[in-house]
C-alpha positions as CSV (number, residue, x, y, z in Angstrom):
1,M,0.0,0.0,0.0
2,F,2.8,2.4,0.9
3,R,5.8,2.8,-1.3
4,N,9.2,1.6,-0.3
5,M,11.9,4.2,0.0
6,R,14.3,4.2,-3.0
7,R,17.4,5.4,-1.0
8,K,17.3,2.9,1.8
9,K,20.7,4.0,3.1
10,Q,19.2,7.4,4.0
11,M,16.1,5.9,5.7
12,L,15.6,6.7,9.4
13,S,14.7,3.9,11.8
14,I,11.3,3.9,13.5
15,E,13.0,5.1,16.7
16,E,14.6,8.0,14.9
17,C,11.3,8.9,13.3
18,I,9.6,9.0,16.7
19,S,12.5,11.1,18.0
20,V,11.9,13.7,15.2
21,F,8.2,13.8,16.1
22,E,8.9,14.2,19.8
23,S,11.5,17.0,19.3
24,G,9.8,18.9,16.5
25,T,7.7,22.0,17.3
26,S,5.5,22.2,14.2
27,G,4.7,20.2,11.1
28,V,2.5,20.4,8.0
29,L,-0.7,18.4,7.7
30,A,-1.7,17.6,4.2
31,V,-5.3,16.6,3.3
32,L,-7.4,16.4,0.1
33,G,-9.0,19.9,-0.1
34,D,-11.6,21.6,-2.2
35,E,-12.0,20.2,-5.8
36,N,-9.3,17.6,-5.0
37,Y,-6.6,20.1,-4.6
38,P,-4.0,19.2,-1.9
39,Y,-4.4,21.4,1.2
40,A,-1.4,21.6,3.5
41,V,-1.4,23.6,6.7
42,P,1.3,24.1,9.3
43,L,0.2,23.0,12.8
44,S,1.4,22.6,16.4
45,Y,0.9,19.0,17.6
46,A,1.7,16.4,20.2
47,Y,2.9,12.9,19.3
48,V,1.7,10.2,21.8
49,D,1.8,6.4,21.3
50,S,1.7,6.3,17.4
51,K,-0.9,9.1,17.3
52,I,-0.6,12.7,16.6
53,F,-3.0,15.2,18.1
54,F,-3.9,18.7,16.9
55,H,-6.4,21.3,18.1
56,C,-8.4,23.5,15.7
57,A,-11.5,25.7,15.3
58,K,-14.8,24.0,14.8
59,S,-15.1,24.9,11.1
60,G,-12.9,25.6,8.2
61,H,-11.1,24.2,5.1
62,K,-9.2,21.5,7.1
63,L,-12.4,20.1,8.7
64,D,-14.2,20.2,5.4
65,A,-11.4,18.2,3.8
66,I,-11.3,15.7,6.7
67,T,-15.0,15.2,6.4
68,N,-14.6,14.4,2.7
69,S,-11.6,12.1,3.1
70,N,-9.9,11.0,6.4
71,K,-6.6,10.1,4.7
72,C,-3.8,12.5,5.4
73,S,-0.1,12.9,5.9
74,F,1.9,15.0,8.4
75,C,5.5,16.1,7.8
76,V,8.0,17.4,10.4
77,I,11.3,18.8,9.3
78,D,14.0,18.2,11.9
79,K,17.0,19.6,10.0
80,D,17.3,22.0,7.1
81,E,20.8,23.3,6.7
82,I,21.9,24.8,3.4
83,I,25.5,24.1,2.5
84,Q,26.1,26.8,-0.1
85,H,29.6,25.8,-1.3
86,K,28.4,22.2,-1.9
87,Y,25.1,23.2,-3.5
88,T,23.2,20.9,-1.2
89,T,21.1,20.8,1.9
90,Y,21.7,18.6,5.0
91,Y,18.1,17.6,5.8
92,R,16.2,15.3,8.1
93,S,12.5,14.9,8.0
94,V,9.7,12.4,8.8
95,I,6.3,11.9,7.2
96,A,3.4,10.0,8.9
97,F,0.5,8.6,6.9
98,G,-2.8,7.7,8.4
99,K,-6.4,8.5,9.1
100,I,-7.5,11.5,10.9
101,S,-10.7,12.1,12.9
102,I,-12.3,14.4,15.4
103,I,-12.1,13.1,18.9
104,Q,-15.7,12.7,20.2
105,D,-15.0,11.4,23.6
106,V,-14.9,14.3,26.1
107,F,-12.3,12.6,28.4
108,K,-10.0,11.6,25.5
109,K,-10.4,15.2,24.1
110,K,-9.3,16.7,27.4
111,E,-6.3,14.3,27.7
112,A,-5.2,15.1,24.2
113,L,-5.4,18.9,24.9
114,K,-3.4,18.3,28.0
115,E,-0.7,16.6,26.0
116,I,-0.6,19.4,23.4
117,A,-0.5,22.1,26.1
118,K,2.2,20.3,28.2
119,R,4.4,20.0,25.1
120,Y,4.4,23.8,24.5
121,S,4.2,25.0,28.1
122,P,5.7,22.3,30.2
123,R,6.3,24.4,33.4
124,H,2.9,26.1,33.6
125,E,0.5,23.4,34.6
126,K,-2.0,25.7,36.3
127,G,-2.1,28.0,33.3
128,R,-2.4,25.1,30.9
129,L,-5.4,23.6,32.7
130,E,-7.1,27.0,32.9
131,E,-6.6,27.6,29.2
132,I,-8.0,24.2,28.4
133,D,-11.1,24.8,30.6
134,K,-11.6,28.2,29.0
135,L,-11.4,27.0,25.4
136,F,-12.6,23.4,25.7
137,E,-16.0,23.9,24.1
138,K,-14.7,26.2,21.4
139,V,-12.2,23.8,19.8
140,F,-12.1,20.4,18.2
141,V,-9.2,18.0,18.8
142,L,-8.1,15.9,15.8
143,E,-6.4,12.5,16.1
144,L,-4.2,11.1,13.4
145,K,-3.7,7.4,13.8
146,I,-0.4,6.6,12.1
147,E,-0.6,3.7,9.7
148,H,2.9,4.2,8.2
149,M,5.8,6.5,8.8
150,T,9.0,7.1,6.9
151,G,12.0,9.3,7.6
152,K,14.9,10.3,5.5
153,Q,18.1,12.3,5.9
154,A,20.8,13.6,3.7
155,I,23.5,11.1,2.7
156,E,26.1,13.5,4.2
157,L,24.4,13.0,7.6
158,V,24.4,9.2,7.2
159,N,28.1,9.2,6.4
160,K,28.9,11.6,9.3
161,N,27.0,9.3,11.7
162,T,28.8,6.2,10.4
163,L,32.2,7.8,11.0
164,K,31.5,8.2,14.7
């Protein structure tokens, strides 16, 4: 169902892919938008146990697209260093593929919001919980259940890591 990577030597392990998701601060969600045009939107997120959580408004292009097709991908770029004199880029990124849905269960929604808030404001628990309570009814929480993920890095990074 999912394609195999051509340049297997540059492929990240599952553990490395998870590490990128855990350390990244934003990514780009891609869905099938209006008139079958791709729609890609940058989002904050939390990765937890092979799932990615997002919060969003209760209406808009993203939700319309998800209603029409729950298949999506989510990309996080971990490294993007331009090496001018070599005419190349040292990169590392991960893409997750899966199905996305709105969390309906109130308890699960609250727990997902706590994970997202903790990720971006780890030392402010009281403020996080107050913000969640204040906005709880105004937002949806989306859950991407990962079916496949793949990561890749520049060959120069592979070679650098093998020399260590």
